[in-house]
N, C-alpha and C positions, 0 to 999 in steps of 0.2 A: 504494500500500500504506500503510495508516494506521500511524502510529507508536504505540508503547506510551505510555500516559498518564504513567508515571513516568520514562521515559528522557529524559535531557537533550538538547536540540536543538543544542547547540554542544559543542565539545571542552573548553571552559573549565569547570572545576568552580567551584562557588560559592566555595570556599576561595581559589582563585587570583584569581577575579574581585574578591573583596573586598580581597585584599592588594595588588593592583596598581591598584585604583581610585584615581585622583587622584595616583599616584606618577609622577614624570617618567620617561620612557623612557630607558634606558641601553643602550648597545651592549654586546656581549659583551666587547669589549676593555676598556671602562670597568669592567665588572664584575670582570674579571680583575685590573685594576690596583687596584681597591678591595680585593679579597680579599688581594692581595699586600701592600698597605700595612697592612692590619689585622693580618696575621700576622707582619710584620717586627718584629724586636726593637727596643725603644725607644732603645737606645744607638747603633744603627747607622742613619744617615739613609738613607732610601730614595732611589734614583736616579730622576731624572725620566724618565717614559716618553716617549721621543721616537722618531721614525721612524729616526733615525740609529743608535740603539742596536740596532735590529732588523736591520741589514744584516749579512750573513754575513761572516766573516773570509776574506781571500784564501786560496785553495787553492794549495799548492805545485805546481809543474809535475809532471805524471805522469812516471814513469821509463819509458824505452823498453822495452817488453816485446813480444816477438815473439808473433804469434798461434800457436795450436796447429797442428802439422803436419797437413795433410789437411783443414783447415777452409777454408771459402770465403774468409775473410779472408786466410788463409795463401796461397791461390791468387792473390788480388789482389796481395798483396805480392810474390809471385814474378814476376808479370807486370810489375809496376812496376820491379823490380830489373834487368830485362833492359836492355841498352843501347838498344834501340829504344823501350822504354816500351810503353804500350798506350793505345788510344783508349777513350772511354767505351763505344762500341759493342762493342769487343772484351771489355771487362770485363763488360758486361751479358750478352753471349753466353756467356762462360765461367762466370759465377756463376748465371745465371738470375734475377737480381734486376732490378727496375725501375730506370730511370736515376736517380731521386731517391734510392733506397736505396743505389745504388752511389756516388753523390756523398757521401752521408752516411758511408759506410764510408771514403772518402778523408779526410773531415774527422776521423773517429775515429783514423785512422792519424796524422794531423797532431797530434792531441791527445796521442797516445802518444809523440811526439817524432820521428817520421819526417819528413824533409824532402820531402814530396810536392809537386812543382811541375807546373803545367799549362802547356804551350807550344803556341802556335798553329803548325800546320805546313801549308804550302801543298800538300804532296804528298798529304795526307789529306783534301782537299776542304774545308779550313777547320776541321776538327774538331781539338779540343785533344788533344795527346798528353801523357799523364800518366806521370811517372817519379819515382823516388827520386833526389834530387840526389846526384851522385857524392861519395863520401867520407862520406855520412851514413847509409848502410844498416847 
């Protein structure tokens, strides 16, 4: 299909082609630093842009909050609080989750402050039994 005679062949307009011709290429990070430096007040020195200044501040540990009653995570917590604990297979069967999702839920409980421990048990054919450490629930 032939193109129209007056339509440009590239996305670059003649205005941007002229303005960027011969100019050194800068990354978007450099452009942001230049913009920030230009807008800073002259009496306050600009802080140098380093990778260390871009690191997030440490987050305080999350407070222990119980999952909502009747939720799948609440069911998992209930199974873990029993003296027998629960195997991964039992947790998967109870929730309908895949094993990797169930392990992620255990990690989420740990992040909430629950002391979830996994112990190898010979009676369960080498599968780990997960439970909440006593006195931590």
